C-alpha positions in Angstrom: 6.3 11.5 11.6 2.7 10.3 11.3 0.9 10.8 8.0 -2.8 10.0 7.5 -4.0 9.3 3.9 -7.7 9.0 3.3 -9.4 7.5 0.2 -12.6 6.1 -1.1 -14.8 9.2 -1.4 -16.9 10.0 -4.4 -20.3 10.8 -5.6 -23.3 8.6 -4.7 -27.0 8.9 -4.9 -29.1 9.0 -1.8 -29.5 5.6 -0.3 -26.2 4.4 -1.7 -23.0 3.2 0.0 -19.4 4.1 0.1 -16.4 2.7 2.0 -13.7 5.0 3.1 -10.2 3.9 4.1 -7.4 5.6 6.0 -3.8 4.4 6.1 -1.6 5.8 8.8 2.2 5.7 8.7 4.1 5.0 11.8 3.2 2.7 14.6 0.3 4.7 15.9 -2.3 2.0 15.6 -1.0 0.0 18.5 -1.4 2.8 21.0 -4.0 5.3 19.6 -7.7 5.4 19.2 -8.8 6.1 15.6 -11.7 8.2 14.4 -13.4 9.6 11.4 -14.5 13.2 11.2 -16.2 15.3 8.6 -16.4 19.0 7.7 -18.6 21.1 5.5 -17.9 24.7 4.4 -18.6 27.1 7.2 -18.9 24.5 9.9 -16.5 23.0 12.4 -15.1 19.6 11.9 -17.2 17.0 13.7 -16.6 13.5 15.0 -18.4 10.9 13.0 -17.2 7.6 14.5 -14.3 6.3 16.6 -12.8 3.0 17.6 -10.7 2.1 20.5 -7.8 -0.3 20.9 -10.1 -3.2 21.9 -12.6 -2.4 19.1 -15.1 -0.5 21.2 -16.9 1.9 18.9 -18.6 5.3 19.2 -20.9 7.0 16.7 -22.4 10.4 16.3 -26.2 10.2 16.5 -26.8 11.2 12.8 -24.9 8.2 11.5 -25.8 5.6 14.1 -27.0 2.4 12.5 -25.8 3.5 9.0 -22.1 3.8 9.4 -19.6 1.2 10.7 -16.0 1.9 11.7 -13.4 -0.8 11.7 -9.7 -1.1 12.1 -7.0 -3.4 10.8 -3.9 -3.0 13.0 -1.8 -5.3 10.8 -2.4 -2.9 7.9 -2.5 0.4 9.9 -5.9 1.0 8.3 -9.1 2.3 9.7 -12.2 2.1 7.5 -15.7 3.6 7.5 -18.5 1.7 5.8 -21.3 4.2 5.0 -24.7 2.9 4.0 -28.0 4.5 3.4 -26.3 7.8 2.6 -28.2 11.0 2.8 -27.5 14.4 1.2 -26.6 15.8 4.7 -23.7 13.3 4.8 -22.0 15.4 2.1 -18.7 16.6 3.5 -14.9 16.1 3.4 -14.1 13.2 5.6 -10.9 12.9 7.6 -9.3 10.4 9.9 -7.1 11.0 12.9 -5.7 9.3 15.9 -5.7 10.3 19.5 -5.2 9.2 23.1 -9.0 9.2 23.4 -11.6 9.0 20.8 -12.1 12.5 19.4 -8.8 14.0 20.5 -7.3 14.2 17.0 -3.7 14.4 18.1 -2.0 14.4 14.7 -1.8 16.8 11.7 -4.8 16.4 9.4 -4.5 14.7 6.0 -6.1 16.0 2.8 -9.4 14.3 3.5 -11.7 12.6 1.0 -14.8 14.3 -0.5 -18.1 12.5 -0.2 -21.0 13.9 -2.2 -24.5 12.5 -1.9 -27.0 13.9 -4.4 -29.4 12.9 -7.0 
């Protein structure tokens, strides 16, 4: 059974940085694309960034140039480096894996809260 455990969230002032990490159990990293999503109250979960098996990345327009996704297959870990954070980045962030970037084929973890405010 695959489990996804996110960490690294917290409070940061606008313009600050945070680094999120997601550890996945099982052997999914070898065959699945990984992605980060976020959700705010009353809104649907949205794709933030994804990374393929070969390292090809995809970013949502609002985070392009500010966020960087990376993966470490040896450690079953996908990370999200978030720079130049804005208040509108405030959300619960989740990771998931899928056959394609954005397909989210596994049960969601608990997520990690990111709050950007002054």
